[in-house]
C-alpha positions in Angstrom: 0.1 -0.2 0.0 1.3 3.4 -0.9 2.4 5.9 1.9 -0.5 8.6 0.8 -3.1 5.5 1.5 -1.7 4.6 4.7 -1.6 8.2 6.0 -5.1 8.4 4.8 -6.2 5.3 6.5 -4.6 6.4 9.7 -6.5 9.7 9.4 -9.8 7.8 9.0 -9.0 5.6 12.4 -8.2 9.1 14.0 -11.6 10.5 13.1 -13.5 7.3 14.3 -11.4 7.6 17.9 -9.5 4.5 16.9 -12.3 2.2 18.0 -11.6 -1.2 17.0 -13.8 -3.0 14.1 -15.7 -5.1 16.7 -17.1 -1.8 18.4 -18.3 -0.6 15.0 -20.5 -3.5 14.3 -23.6 -1.3 15.2 -23.0 0.8 12.1 -21.6 -1.8 9.9 -23.2 -5.0 10.9 -21.6 -8.4 9.9 -23.9 -10.9 8.0 -24.9 -13.7 10.6 -27.2 -16.8 10.2 -30.4 -16.8 11.1 -33.2 -19.2 12.6 -36.9 -19.4 11.6 -37.6 -16.6 14.2 -34.8 -14.3 12.9 -32.5 -14.7 15.8 -28.9 -15.3 15.3 -27.6 -18.9 15.2 -24.7 -19.9 17.6 -22.3 -22.8 17.6 -21.8 -25.3 20.4 -19.2 -22.7 22.0 -21.9 -20.0 21.8 -20.3 -17.9 19.3 -22.5 -16.5 16.4 -22.3 -17.9 13.1 -21.4 -15.3 10.7 -22.2 -15.8 7.1 -20.0 -12.8 5.8 -16.2 -13.7 5.7 -14.2 -11.6 8.1 -11.9 -10.0 5.3 -15.0 -8.8 3.5 -16.7 -7.4 6.7 -13.3 -5.7 7.8 -13.0 -4.0 4.3 -16.7 -2.7 4.6 -15.7 -1.1 8.1 -12.5 0.4 6.6 -14.6 2.0 4.0 -16.9 3.3 6.5 -14.3 4.8 8.5 -13.0 6.8 5.3 -16.5 7.8 4.6 -16.8 9.2 8.2 -13.6 11.1 7.9 -14.7 12.9 4.8 -18.1 13.4 6.2 -16.0 14.9 9.0 -14.1 17.3 6.7 -17.5 18.5 4.8 -19.0 19.2 8.0 -16.0 21.3 9.3 -15.7 23.0 6.0 -19.6 23.9 5.9 -19.6 25.2 9.4 -16.5 27.0 8.9 -18.1 28.8 5.7 -21.3 29.7 7.6 -19.5 30.8 10.5 -16.8 32.9 8.7 -18.7 34.1 5.8 -22.3 34.1 6.9 -23.3 34.4 10.7 -20.5 36.6 12.0 -20.3 38.8 8.9 -24.0 39.2 8.4 -25.3 39.4 11.8 -22.5 40.6 13.7 -20.6 42.8 11.6 -23.2 44.6 9.7 -24.8 47.9 10.9 -28.4 48.3 10.6 -29.5 49.6 7.6 -30.7 52.9 8.8 -27.3 54.1 9.6 -26.1 53.6 6.0 -28.7 54.4 3.4 -27.2 52.3 0.4 -28.2 53.4 -3.2 -28.8 49.7 -4.5 -27.9 48.6 -7.9 -25.6 51.7 -8.5 -22.0 52.5 -8.5 -22.5 54.8 -5.5 -24.0 51.7 -3.7 -20.6 49.8 -4.1 -18.7 53.1 -3.1 -20.9 53.2 0.0 -20.6 49.5 0.7 -16.7 50.2 0.9 -16.9 53.2 3.1 -19.3 50.8 5.3 -16.6 48.4 5.6 -13.7 50.7 6.3 -15.8 52.4 9.0 -16.0 49.1 11.0 -13.9 47.6 13.7 -10.8 45.5 12.6 -12.1 42.1 12.9 -15.4 42.8 11.2 -13.3 44.7 8.4 -11.0 41.7 8.0 -14.1 39.6 7.5 -15.7 41.5 5.1 -12.7 42.5 3.0 -12.0 38.6 2.8 -15.5 38.2 1.7 -15.3 41.0 -1.3 -12.1 39.2 -2.1 -14.0 35.9 -2.5 -16.8 37.6 -4.4 -14.5 39.1 -6.7 -12.6 35.8 -7.4 -16.1 34.3 -8.3 -17.2 37.2 -10.6 -13.6 36.9 -12.2 -14.3 33.1 -12.9 -17.6 33.3 -14.1 -16.7 36.0 -16.2 -14.0 34.0 -18.1 -16.2 30.9 -18.3 -18.8 33.7 -20.1 -16.2 34.7 -22.2 -14.9 31.2 -23.3 -18.8 30.3 -24.0 -19.0 33.1 -26.1 -15.9 32.1 -28.3 -17.7 29.1 -29.0 -21.0 30.8 -29.6 -19.3 33.0 -32.1 -18.5 30.0 -34.1 -21.7 28.1 -33.6 -22.8 28.2 -36.9 -19.4 26.5 -38.2 -20.5 24.4 -41.1 -18.3 22.0 -43.3 -18.7 22.9 -46.8 -18.9 20.3 -49.5 -15.3 20.9 -50.8 -14.1 20.1 -47.6 -16.2 17.4 -46.8 -14.3 15.0 -49.6 -12.0 12.5 -49.1 -9.6 14.3 -46.8 -12.1 14.8 -44.1 -14.5 11.7 -44.6 -11.6 8.7 -45.3 -10.6 8.0 -41.8 -12.2 4.8 -40.2 -14.2 5.1 -37.0 -15.3 2.4 -34.5 -18.4 3.5 -32.7 -18.1 1.5 -29.5 -21.3 1.1 -27.4 -21.3 -0.6 -24.1 -25.0 -2.1 -23.3 -26.5 -3.8 -20.1 -30.1 -4.0 -19.8 -31.2 -1.2 -22.6 -34.5 -2.3 -24.1 -36.0 -2.1 -28.0 -36.8 1.8 -28.0 -33.2 2.6 -26.7 -31.3 0.4 -28.8 -33.4 1.4 -32.0 -32.8 4.9 -31.3 -29.1 4.5 -31.2 -28.7 2.3 -34.0 -30.8 4.4 -36.3 -28.9 7.7 -35.2 -25.4 6.1 -36.0 -26.9 4.8 -39.4 -28.4 8.1 -40.4 -25.6 10.2 -39.7 -23.9 12.0 -42.4 -20.6 10.1 -42.2 -20.1 7.5 -44.6 -21.6 4.1 -43.5 -18.5 2.1 -45.2 -16.2 4.2 -42.9 -17.9 3.4 -39.4 -18.3 0.4 -37.6 -21.0 -0.1 -34.7 -19.5 -2.2 -32.0 -21.9 -3.5 -29.1 -20.4 -4.8 -26.1 -23.2 -6.6 -24.2 -22.3 -7.0 -20.7 -23.9 -10.2 -19.9 -27.5 -11.6 -20.4 -29.4 -9.1 -18.5 -32.9 -8.1 -19.0 -34.2 -4.5 -18.3 -37.0 -4.0 -15.8 -37.8 -0.7 -17.0 -40.6 -1.5 -19.3 -43.9 -3.5 -19.3 -43.8 -4.5 -23.0 -43.2 -7.9 -24.1 -40.2 -7.2 -26.1 -38.3 -5.7 -23.2 -38.6 -9.0 -21.4 -35.7 -10.3 -23.7 -32.2 -9.8 -22.9 -30.1 -7.2 -24.6 -28.2 -9.3 -26.8 -31.7 -11.0 -28.0 -32.9 -7.5 -29.0 -29.8 -7.0 -30.8 -30.0 -9.9 -33.0 -33.4 -8.7 -34.0 -32.7 -5.5 -34.6 -29.4 -5.9 -36.5 -30.7 -9.0 -38.2 -28.7 -12.2 -37.3 -29.5 -15.5 -35.5 -28.2 -16.6 -32.3 -28.1 -19.8 -30.5 -27.1 -21.6 -27.4 -24.4 -23.5 -29.8 -22.6 -20.6 -31.1 -18.8 -20.4 -30.6 -17.6 -19.1 -27.4 -14.0 -17.8 -26.7 -12.1 -17.3 -23.6 -11.3 -13.8 -22.4 -9.8 -11.8 -19.6 -11.8 -9.7 -17.3 -11.7 -7.5 -14.3 -14.0 -9.5 -12.2 -13.2 -11.6 -9.3 -14.8 -14.4 -6.7 -14.5 -14.4 -3.3 -13.6 -17.6 -1.2 -15.2 -18.6 2.2 -12.2 -16.9 3.9 -12.7 -13.6 2.2 -9.7 -13.8 -0.1 -10.4 -12.6 -3.7 -9.2 -14.4 -6.7 -9.4 -12.7 -10.1 -11.6 -14.6 -12.9 -12.0 -14.8 -16.5 -14.8 -14.6 -18.7 -16.1 -15.9 -22.2 -17.9 -14.1 -25.2 -19.5 -14.7 -28.3 -19.2 -12.3 -31.5 -21.6 -11.7 -34.2 -20.8 -9.2 -37.2 -22.0 -8.5 -40.5 -23.5 -5.6 -42.4 -27.0 -4.2 -42.7 -28.9 -3.7 -45.8 -28.1 0.1 -45.5 -24.4 -0.8 -45.5 -23.8 -0.1 -41.7 -21.0 -2.3 -40.5 -21.8 -4.0 -36.9 -20.3 -6.3 -34.6 -21.7 -7.4 -31.3 -19.8 -9.0 -28.4 -21.7 -11.1 -26.1 -20.2 -11.7 -22.7 -21.8 -15.2 -21.5 -19.8 -16.0 -18.3 -17.9 -19.0 -17.2 -18.9 -22.4 -18.6 -18.5 -24.2 -15.0 -20.8 -21.6 -13.2 -24.4 -21.3 -14.4 -25.1 -18.3 -12.3 -22.3 -16.5 -14.3 -24.2 -14.4 -16.7 -20.8 -12.7 -17.7 -21.6 -9.3 -16.1 -18.3 -7.6 -15.3 -19.3 -3.8 -15.5 -18.6 -0.9 -18.0 -15.0 -0.6 -17.2 -14.4 -4.1 -18.0 -16.2 -3.6 -21.3 -13.7 -0.7 -22.2 -10.9 -2.7 -20.9 -11.9 -5.7 -23.3 -11.2 -3.3 -26.1 -8.5 -1.2 -24.9 -6.5 -4.7 -24.2 -6.8 -5.5 -27.8 -5.7 -2.5 -29.1 -2.7 -2.4 -26.6 -1.6 -5.9 -27.7 -2.3 -5.7 -31.3 -0.5 -2.2 -31.9 2.3 -3.3 -29.7 2.9 -6.5 -31.6 2.8 -4.3 -34.7 5.7 -2.3 -34.1 7.8 -5.5 -33.1 11.1 -6.2 -34.7 13.7 -9.1 -34.3 15.4 -7.2 -31.5 12.2 -7.1 -29.5 11.2 -10.1 -27.5 8.0 -9.0 -25.6 5.5 -10.3 -28.1 2.2 -10.2 -26.4 -0.3 -13.2 -26.9 -3.8 -12.4 -27.6 -6.5 -14.5 -26.1 -9.2 -16.4 -28.0 -11.8 -13.7 -28.0 -9.1 -11.0 -29.3 -8.1 -13.1 -32.0 -11.5 -13.8 -33.3 -12.3 -9.8 -33.0 -9.2 -8.9 -34.9 -9.8 -11.5 -37.7 -13.3 -10.3 -38.1 -12.4 -6.7 -38.0 -9.9 -7.5 -40.8 -12.5 -9.3 -42.7 -14.8 -6.3 -42.8 -11.9 -4.0 -43.8 -11.4 -2.4 -40.5 -7.9 -3.5 -39.5 -6.4 -2.2 -36.2 -3.1 -2.2 -37.9 -1.9 -1.9 -41.2 1.4 -1.1 -43.0 -0.9 1.5 -44.9 -1.8 3.7 -41.9 -4.9 5.0 -44.0 -6.4 1.5 -44.2 -6.3 1.2 -40.3 -8.8 2.3 -38.0 -8.1 5.7 -36.8 -10.5 6.7 -34.3 -12.6 5.4 -31.4 -15.8 6.7 -30.7 -17.5 6.1 -27.5 -21.5 6.5 -27.0 -24.0 5.2 -24.5 -26.5 2.8 -25.5 -29.7 4.9 -24.6 -27.9 8.1 -26.6 -29.0 9.5 -30.1 -26.5 11.3 -32.4 -27.3 14.3 -34.1 -27.1 14.4 -37.9 -23.5 15.3 -38.4 -21.8 14.8 -35.0 -19.5 12.2 -36.2 -18.6 14.1 -39.1 -17.9 17.3 -36.9 -15.7 15.4 -34.6 -13.6 13.8 -37.3 -13.2 17.3 -38.9 -12.0 18.7 -35.7 -9.6 15.6 -35.3 -8.3 15.9 -38.8 -7.7 19.8 -38.9 -6.1 19.7 -35.3 -3.7 16.7 -35.2 -2.4 17.6 -31.5 -6.1 17.0 -30.3 -6.1 13.6 -28.4 -9.7 13.3 -27.8 -12.8 15.5 -27.9 -16.4 15.4 -26.6 -19.5 17.2 -27.9 -22.5 18.9 -26.2 -24.9 16.4 -24.6 -28.7 17.6 -24.3 -31.8 16.1 -22.6 -33.8 14.0 -24.9 -36.7 13.5 -22.4 -36.9 17.2 -21.5 -40.6 17.2 -20.2 -41.2 13.8 -19.1 -41.4 15.1 -15.3 -40.2 17.6 -13.2 -37.1 15.8 -12.5 -36.2 15.7 -16.1 -37.1 19.7 -16.6 -34.6 20.8 -13.8 -31.9 18.9 -15.3 -32.1 20.5 -18.9 -30.5 23.9 -17.8 -27.9 22.1 -15.6 -26.7 20.0 -18.7 -26.4 23.4 -20.7 -24.4 25.0 -18.2 -22.1 22.2 -17.5 -21.1 21.9 -21.1 -21.8 25.6 -22.3 -19.9 27.2 -19.7 -17.6 24.5 -17.7 -16.5 22.5 -20.8 -16.1 25.6 -23.1 -14.0 26.9 -20.3 -11.7 24.0 -19.8 -11.5 23.4 -23.7 -10.1 27.0 -24.3 -7.3 26.2 -22.0 -7.0 22.7 -23.8 -7.7 20.3 -20.9 -11.1 18.9 -20.5 -10.9 17.0 -17.2 -14.0 14.7 -17.9 -14.6 13.4 -21.4 -18.0 11.8 -20.8 -18.5 7.9 -22.0 -21.8 8.8 -23.8 -20.2 11.0 -26.4 -16.5 11.1 -26.7 -14.2 10.4 -29.7 -10.5 9.1 -29.1 -7.5 9.3 -31.3 -5.7 5.9 -31.4 -2.4 6.7 -32.7 0.0 9.6 -33.5 1.4 9.6 -37.0 3.1 13.0 -37.3 6.4 11.7 -36.8 5.9 8.3 -38.4 8.1 6.8 -41.2 9.2 3.4 -42.4 11.6 3.2 -39.6 9.5 4.9 -37.1 5.8 3.3 -36.4 3.3 5.5 -35.2 3.0 6.2 -31.6 0.0 4.3 -29.7 -2.0 7.1 -28.0 -5.2 5.8 -26.4 -3.9 2.0 -25.8 -0.5 2.9 -24.5 1.2 1.0 -21.8 0.9 3.5 -19.3 -3.0 4.1 -19.7 -3.6 0.5 -20.2 -1.5 -0.7 -17.2 -3.0 1.8 -14.8 -6.8 1.5 -16.0 -6.7 -2.3 -16.6 -6.6 -3.2 -12.8 -8.5 -5.8 -11.6 -11.5 -5.4 -9.0 -9.7 -7.5 -6.5 -6.9 -5.5 -6.2 -8.8 -2.2 -5.8 -9.0 -1.8 -2.1 -9.5 2.0 -0.7 -12.6 3.9 -0.8 -10.6 6.4 -2.9 -9.8 3.9 -5.5 -13.2 2.2 -5.5 -14.9 5.5 -6.3 -12.3 6.3 -9.1 -12.6 2.8 -10.8 -15.9 1.4 -10.1 -18.3 4.7 -10.3 -15.7 7.1 -12.2 -14.4 5.2 -15.0 -14.9 7.7 -17.6 -13.1 10.4 -15.6 -10.4 8.1 -14.6 -9.5 7.3 -18.3 -9.7 11.0 -19.0 -7.1 11.8 -16.2 -5.0 9.0 -17.2 -4.8 10.4 -20.7 -4.0 13.9 -19.4 -1.5 12.6 -17.0 0.4 10.8 -19.7 0.2 13.0 -23.1 0.8 16.5 -23.6 -1.9 17.0 -26.2 -5.4 18.6 -26.2 -8.6 17.4 -25.0 -11.3 19.4 -26.5 -14.9 20.3 -26.6 -16.7 20.4 -30.0 -20.2 22.3 -29.3 -21.2 21.5 -33.2 -21.3 18.0 -32.3 -24.5 17.0 -30.4 -26.0 14.0 -28.6 -29.2 13.4 -27.0 -29.5 11.0 -23.8 -32.1 9.9 -21.6 -32.0 11.3 -18.1 -33.5 10.1 -14.9 -37.1 10.7 -14.7 -37.6 9.5 -11.2 -36.1 11.2 -8.1 -34.9 8.1 -6.6 -33.1 6.9 -9.8 -31.8 10.5 -10.0 -30.4 10.2 -6.6 -28.5 6.9 -7.4 -27.0 8.5 -10.4 -25.9 11.7 -8.9 -24.4 9.8 -6.0 -22.0 8.2 -8.2 -21.2 11.3 -10.3 -20.5 13.4 -7.2 -18.6 11.1 -5.3 -16.5 9.8 -8.4 -15.8 13.6 -9.1 -14.8 14.5 -5.7 -12.2 11.5 -5.6 -11.1 12.4 -9.3 -10.3 16.1 -8.1 -8.4 14.7 -5.3 -6.2 12.6 -7.8 -6.0 15.5 -10.3 -4.3 17.6 -7.6 -1.0 15.2 -8.4 -1.3 15.6 -12.1 0.5 18.6 -13.9 -2.2 20.6 -15.5 -0.1 23.6 -16.8 -0.1 27.3 -15.7 1.4 29.1 -12.6 -0.6 29.6 -9.0 -3.7 31.2 -9.3 -3.6 31.3 -13.4 -3.7 27.4 -13.8 -6.3 24.9 -14.0 -5.1 23.3 -10.8 -6.3 26.6 -9.3 -9.6 26.1 -10.7 -9.7 22.4 -9.8 -9.1 23.5 -5.9 -12.0 26.1 -6.1 -14.0 23.3 -7.6 -13.4 20.9 -4.8 -14.1 23.5 -2.2 -17.1 24.4 -3.8 -18.3 20.9 -4.0 -17.6 20.6 0.1 -19.7 23.7 0.8 -22.5 23.5 -1.7 -25.0 22.8 1.3 -23.8 25.8 3.6 -23.8 28.1 0.2 -27.4 27.2 -0.4 -27.9 28.3 3.4 -25.8 31.4 3.0 -27.9 32.4 -0.2 -31.0 31.7 2.0 -29.8 33.9 4.5 -29.2 36.7 2.0 -32.6 36.4 0.5 -34.4 36.3 3.6 -32.5 39.4 4.9 -33.2 41.4 1.8 -36.8 40.5 1.8 -37.6 40.8 5.4 -35.5 44.2 5.4 -33.7 43.4 8.9 -30.4 44.4 8.0 -28.7 45.9 4.8 -27.2 43.5 2.4 -23.7 44.4 0.7 -24.2 45.5 -2.7 -21.4 43.4 -3.7 -23.1 40.2 -2.8 -26.3 41.5 -4.8 -24.0 42.1 -7.8 -22.2 38.8 -7.6 -25.7 36.8 -7.4 -26.9 38.7 -10.4 -23.9 38.3 -12.5 -23.9 34.8 -11.9 -27.3 34.3 -13.3 -26.5 36.4 -16.1 -23.6 34.5 -17.2 -25.9 31.2 -17.2 -28.5 32.9 -19.2 -26.5 35.0 -21.8 -26.0 31.9 -23.9 -29.8 30.6 -24.6 -30.6 34.4 -25.2 -27.9 34.6 -27.8 -29.0 31.5 -29.3 -32.6 32.5 -29.4 -33.5 29.4 -27.1 -36.3 31.2 -25.3 -37.6 28.1 -24.0 -34.5 27.4 -22.2 -35.4 30.4 -19.7 -38.3 28.4 -18.7 -36.1 25.5 -17.9 -33.5 28.1 -16.2 -36.6 29.1 -13.9 -37.4 25.4 -12.9 -33.7 24.9 -12.2 -33.3 27.9 -9.9 -36.9 27.2 -8.3 -36.5 23.4 -7.9 -33.1 22.1 -9.2 -31.0 24.5 -7.0 -32.2 23.1 -3.7 -31.7 19.4 -5.0 -28.3 19.8 -6.7 -27.0 22.1 -4.0 -28.4 20.8 -0.7 -29.9 17.3 -1.1 -27.7 15.5 -3.6 -24.4 16.5 -1.9 -25.6 15.3 1.7 -27.0 12.1 0.5 -24.0 11.4 -1.7 -21.4 12.0 0.8 -22.9 9.9 3.6 -23.1 7.0 0.9 -19.6 7.3 0.0 -19.0 3.7 0.6 -21.8 2.4 -1.8 -20.1 1.5 -5.1 -23.1 -0.1 -6.7 -25.2 1.4 -9.2 -28.4 1.5 -7.4 -31.7 1.8 -9.4 -30.1 3.3 -12.5 -29.9 0.0 -13.8 -32.5 -2.2 -12.6 -32.9 -5.7 -14.1 -35.4 -8.7 -13.9 -34.8 -12.4 -13.4 -37.4 -12.9 -16.3 -34.9 -13.6 -19.1 -35.1 -17.4 -19.3 -38.8 -17.8 -18.6 -40.0 -15.2 -21.2 -37.2 -15.6 -23.8 -39.5 -17.6 -26.2 -42.3 -15.1 -25.6 -39.7 -12.0 -26.1 -38.7 -13.6 -29.5 -41.9 -13.8 -30.7 -42.9 -10.5 -29.7 -40.0 -9.3 -31.6 -40.5 -11.2 -34.8 -44.2 -10.1 -34.6 -42.9 -6.4 -34.3 -40.8 -6.9 -37.5 -43.5 -8.5 -39.3 -45.8 -5.6 -38.8 -43.0 -3.3 -39.6 -42.2 -2.5 -36.0 -39.1 -1.3 -34.5 -37.0 -4.2 -35.4 -37.5 -3.1 -39.1 -39.0 -4.8 -42.1 -39.9 -8.5 -42.4 -38.9 -10.9 -45.1 -41.8 -13.4 -44.5 -43.5 -11.8 -47.9 -40.5 -12.5 -50.0 -40.5 -14.9 -52.7 -38.9 -18.3 -52.4 -36.2 -17.2 -55.4 -35.3 -14.3 -52.8 -35.1 -16.5 -49.7 -33.1 -19.0 -51.7 -30.7 -16.1 -52.8 -30.4 -14.7 -49.2 -29.7 -18.3 -47.7 -26.8 -18.4 -50.3 -25.7 -15.1 -49.3 -25.6 -16.0 -45.7 -23.8 -19.4 -46.3 -20.9 -17.3 -48.3 -21.0 -15.2 -45.0 -20.4 -17.9 -42.7 -17.7 -19.1 -45.0 -15.8 -15.8 -45.0 -16.5 -15.3 -41.1 -14.8 -18.9 -40.7 -12.0 -18.1 -43.0 -11.3 -14.7 -41.4 -10.9 -16.2 -37.9 -8.9 -19.0 -39.2 -6.5 -16.5 -41.1 -6.1 -14.4 -38.0 -5.5 -17.3 -35.6 -2.6 -18.7 -38.2 -1.1 -15.0 -38.8 -0.9 -14.8 -34.8 0.9 -18.1 -34.4 2.9 -17.5 -37.6 4.0 -14.2 -36.5 5.1 -15.4 -33.1 6.9 -18.1 -34.5 8.7 -15.8 -37.2 9.8 -13.4 -34.4 11.3 -16.1 -32.5 13.3 -17.7 -35.4 14.8 -14.3 -36.3 16.0 -13.9 -32.7 17.2 -17.4 -32.7 19.0 -16.8 -36.0 20.8 -13.6 -34.6 22.3 -12.7 -31.3 19.9 -14.8 -29.3 21.2 -18.0 -27.6 19.9 -21.5 -28.4 18.2 -21.7 -25.2 15.6 -19.4 -26.3 14.0 -22.5 -28.2 13.1 -24.0 -24.9 10.8 -20.6 -24.2 9.2 -21.4 -27.8 8.6 -25.0 -26.8 6.9 -23.7 -23.6 4.6 -21.0 -25.4 3.8 -23.5 -28.3 2.9 -26.3 -25.5 0.7 -23.9 -23.5 -1.0 -22.9 -26.9 -1.8 -26.7 -28.0 -3.2 -27.3 -24.4 -5.9 -24.5 -25.0 -9.4 -25.6 -25.5 -9.6 -24.8 -29.2 -6.6 -27.1 -30.1 -6.9 -29.8 -27.3 -3.5 -31.0 -28.6 -5.1 -34.1 -30.5 -5.8 -32.4 -34.1 -2.9 -33.1 -36.6 -1.8 -31.0 -39.5 -2.9 -33.4 -42.0 -6.4 -32.9 -40.9 -6.4 -29.4 -42.1 -8.8 -28.5 -45.1 -5.6 -26.1 -46.2 -2.8 -28.1 -44.8 -0.5 -26.5 -47.4 -0.6 -23.7 -45.0 1.6 -25.7 -42.3 3.8 -27.0 -45.1 4.7 -23.9 -46.7 5.0 -22.1 -43.6 7.8 -25.1 -42.3 9.4 -24.8 -45.7 9.9 -20.8 -45.2 11.3 -21.4 -41.7 13.5 -23.9 -43.0 15.4 -21.6 -45.3 16.1 -19.3 -42.6 17.3 -21.9 -39.8 19.0 -25.4 -40.1 17.0 -26.8 -37.2 14.3 -28.5 -39.7 13.2 -30.9 -37.1 12.1 -28.2 -34.7 10.6 -26.2 -37.8 8.3 -29.3 -38.5 7.0 -29.9 -35.0 6.3 -26.1 -34.5 4.5 -25.8 -37.6 2.6 -29.1 -36.9 1.7 -27.5 -33.9 0.4 -24.2 -35.2 -1.6 -26.4 -37.7 -3.3 -28.2 -34.9 -4.4 -25.0 -33.3 -5.8 -23.6 -36.5 -7.8 -27.0 -37.3 -8.9 -26.8 -33.8 -10.3 -23.4 -34.2 -11.9 -23.9 -37.6 -13.6 -27.2 -35.9 -15.3 -25.0 -33.2 -16.0 -22.0 -35.3 -19.7 -22.9 -36.2 -20.8 -19.4 -37.0 -24.4 -18.3 -36.5 -25.9 -18.0 -39.9 -27.0 -14.6 -40.7 -30.7 -13.8 -41.5 -31.3 -11.2 -44.2 -30.5 -7.7 -42.6 -33.5 -6.0 -41.1 -33.7 -2.3 -41.1 -34.1 -0.6 -37.7 -37.2 1.6 -37.6 
């Protein structure tokens, strides 16, 4: 454990007065065995029988200690702010109004306020001068944010003319990755349609869904939504799936807990489906399905695991592409990664290529309930292409269900200010501190200095980012780390990119997306608990990152103010209430500075909608100030900090267990929708027999191509590894290196696909192994070793072909 973590844990024990864990059982109860009457069951020695391992319970107790310590800090900060800036300054140091007749809302009023302060006693003078300094700082920051917002407003009408929208700016290949969990037909259809209808060419973009297990959403009473998300995707995209489809082993961030509380990392398995819709939209679906020997494991590992699945693939493939005979750190791909890479190559979306214009250049992250605007991808790619020093960028996220309830209404203006002011301000200085996972584009490599001898620099999936982000959940111990990695994965990924690369993270307001926000208060409470807690801990982490600037003229200074502001949100609302009460009831005079700051803070937030002529946003601003301010500034911070040790997603992602019992009903309902021209698209039931036969032939050809793609990828993987080892052995490497080759090959033979029993002569294309052996024999004199190694490669390829029974594609259906 690092020294900062040890210090923090010691401080947490201090805040709980060093009480032993056993004395905290009343606030963190340990799970016990109960009898029929609900009483604790005891053993023969009279000891209570616990069902929760001691290590797990002690971990929860430590999390509670850390939460309590942060709550103490928050309490002290709020009481200090109220005492210093509120009660003493207003009630104790301000003379009655009749003694000083202020001319409000005029410059004379400001002058009179300063005279009033100078005439006070020294303690009150110091307090009021400090409050004036704080107010001026707030005004300065708000003014700069307003100017930054106006900079983007001035170019808000930016369009990419047809002359510029040629091959130069629409030739880059983009993978749009969408992690999903329990989304239903409506959300997925909306997302698929928006990506398909986006102006960027379909042949240059690929839709990649990562289904995080077989889960069924519990947010709808419609029959189609009783199906799991993978089933819904199969109907929307038009492919068949069954229990007999091939399954590939892969890594994961999951773990299992033993009876004694020890955590052991576990793997996962997944299926892949890919193809092209009739509109020409390329797609791939990766469906996590859990371990074979555990029926209760449906494959769910979390959103971060879905991100790491792709991040690890990119890291290994791009690393291996840069290897030469002087490098010994070849990184093996797991079964799923080999299958994905082969499928991407078969669809002409290679992750690496000798011709950099052929490989995927950008990775875009979109949530499964997000709708893209007509030219969002185009705008993002244009910004990337014209500004090569941009590492990543995000667009403006708007509320899609604005008028569903009072809960959604009060979020509309808050979303606007978070993007139009905060992200615009950060973008002007080149560092957006949070790139939201619902709408962000990343640059995969930097080719500015690339040449024949110098490969492009891996950016998004570099070792620094991958090694720190791909931590297994079993080794994430502290409350701080759990909030960073389990609740704030998007912020943590952004922070690592900032920490590693001296490149820009920008905001592009011309690119829009629309997301579904919580329409119930309890769901909003659960969502904002995760956001507030992860944001606060991420700001703590960012204090150790170089963000540029000097002292007060730096992003770190703004960061400190944001962090303090997050802590004192409840007391700041109470302070605002005291000011309004004092003004209305006319008990004491209120400083003109205070009134000017309040008026200016409202002005800078509504100037944007006024300049855009979005008059309706003024109504949402009214709802925000009337209802949203008490909720966002008082209720949510207090609830979030008191639940700092809650790392669940709460009611945001509710599922049902009807997946198995309603699977057939759901499939029939989805088929019925297709037949009636519903959300799943058009049906092929009225097609002629000749059309059906033609489509069946096309599907068979597609199956052959998919099997060939996977086999070729597997073959290339093993051959490349052996060729590298051969080149090293023929050079300065010692002969004993072949023992390492034998070990690697033997391990590969023992894989599930090969089973070590297939022979090279059983291959449909056995010439691959023979030609490969002949080519290697020309480079080395160890012909016997060559023959044995190449036979082993053939065995692996044959094993892969034998289990690769690809699910046959139906005729692609058009989502509604």
